[in-house]
Residue, then its C-alpha position, 0 to 999 in steps of 0.5 A: x505399520x509404517x509411518x511416513x515422515x518428511x525428509x529433513x532436506x525438504x523441510x526448509x522448502x516446505x516451510x518456505x512454501x507454507x510461510x509464503x502462502x501464509x504471508x500473502x494470503x493473510x495480508x490485508x490487501x489480499x483478503x480484501x481483494x485489492x492485491x493480485x498479479x493482473x493490472x485490475x488491482x490496487x497492489x500489483x504483485x510481480x513475481x518475475x524475480x521468482x523465475x529470473x535473477x535481477x535487481x529490479x522489476x520493470x512495469x510497462x504502463x500505458x494510457x488510453x487513446x485520446x485522438x479524434x480518429x478519422x471521419x467518413x472516407x478520410x484516409x486512416x492509413x498513415x494517421x494511426x494513433x501512437x499509444x503513450x507508454x511509460x515504464x516504472x521500476x521496483x528495486x529490490x533489497x533484503x530484510x530479515x528477522x529471527x526468533x531464538x528460544x531460551x532452551x529445552x527446559x523453558x519449552x518443557x515448562x511452557x504450555x503452548x508450542x513455542x516453536x510453532x508460535x515462533x514460526x507464526x510470529x515470523x509470518x505475522x511480522x512478514x505480513x505487517x512489514x509488507x503492509x506497512x511498506x505499501x502504505x508508506x510508499x503510497x503515502x510518499x513517506x520518506x521521513x524516517x521519524x514519523x509517529x503514529x497516534x500513540x507517538x510510536x515511530x513507524x517509519x524507520x524502514x520508510x526507505x527500504x528497497x525504494x524511496x517513494x516520490x514525495x508530493x511536490x512542495x508547490x502542491x502542498x503549499x498551494x493546497x492542491x495539485x493534479x494529484x493532491x488535495x489538502x483540507x485547508x485550501x491555503x496549504x498544508x502549513x495552515x491546516x487546522x484542527x477543524x480541517x477533517x475528512x469530509x464527503x466533499x473531499x472524497x468527491x473532489x479526490x475522485x473527480x481529480x483522479x478521473x480528470x487527471x492527465x493521464x487519468x487514474x484508471x478505476x478498478x472494475x468490480x462486478x461490472x462497475x468502476x470504483x476507486x478505492x480510498x484508504x483512510x485512518x480510523x480517526x478520519x473514519x470517526x469524523x466521516x461517520x458523524x457526517x449526516x450525508x455519509x451516514x445516510x448514504x451507507x444506510x440507503x445506498x450501500x451495496x448489499x448481497x455481494x460476496x466480493x471481498x472488496x465490498x465485504x471488507x470495506x468501511x463503506x462507499x461514497x460517490x463511486x469510492x470504496x472506503x477502507x480504514x486502516x491504522x497504517x494510513x500515514x499520520x504525523x504530528x508535523x506541520x511542515x516538511x511532511x512530504x519531503x525527506x527533511x527533518x520534521x517540525x512538530x506542530x499542534x495539528x496532527x496530519x492524516x494522509x488519505x490515499x485514493x487509488x486506482x489500478x496499479x497504484x503500487x507494485x510489490x516484487x518478491x524474489x524466490x528466496x523470500x520467506x525462506x524459513x531457516x531453523x538453527x540449533x545452538x548450545x549443543x542443540x539445547x536452543x533453537x532459533x528460526x529466521x526468515x526474510x524478504x528479498x524484494x521491493x515495494x514502490x508506488x508506481x509513477x512515470x516521468x513527465x516532460x523534460x523535467x523528469x519529475x515523476x507523476x503518480x500513476x494511480x494515486x491521489x493523496x488527501x491531507x486532513x486533520x482529525x478529531x482527537x480520540 
């Protein structure tokens, strides 16, 4: 009987394909139907760098037609409307991680397969790194010392590959902007403990997205238009006790759909599909939350909900991403595994007017407080 074995030279390529698939398929955004290659996705995956070399990927963005057309037999030739087009870029960078085992004796003494566990942990690391990047870019996180609710710094890689354009200080100071809302109408610096997420804020964010110029395009899901909003679990806890929200989920929730965008959602309110995730940006900073300046600790923790339409953020990955490398040390007594990502993540935006200020293409951010849990 002859046994078929894999060729050693091909194993790294096989591992790379498996790891890439594990990471992408296992990502939160993929599992919930929010990530894909076409433009009807919150996260658009760009794979041009897998076919061609380069240090950035360019998005082509267009807006809807807004002209009045012509009436009757009026001449149409020569009166055609130009489509407004923009472009956005994703620059690429590299990040790597590795696991090195103690040695053969330690492996022999351990009940589980340490080598397979090392590979699995690197796969999870890749998923979580990209997920964190997506949320930080969507939330305009540029500060590298922001902490989560457990006071652990989560933003150390906030500037990896690209720096997201911050919410304008004028908007956060005024409490509102074309693509920004603060639960405290007098501005972010005045936000209080009681300024929690409400259904009214969700409705305001949806209307703001729809009426923005250019408008933020909703996703098309099973023949209907929806926006998607990511909220923190602490914000979700406040929302769930609101009578109007609770009644809506009881009486009007979509039932019987197998679409992952519905099955993975927290709920739906006024045409907005809600997802809660612990990576939604938060900080105990009362000022300078949006900029790259040093944060000023405040008594009120800020949570940034993110309402998204199509092409809100782009992810570009190069061919070499998730290349699993196995290396031996100490006369082959020890083994280590490494992998890395060559690519980039960036919130999609376009320059407006002569000022060159970038406008978010598919995002409305909403700052609130939350009840401490």
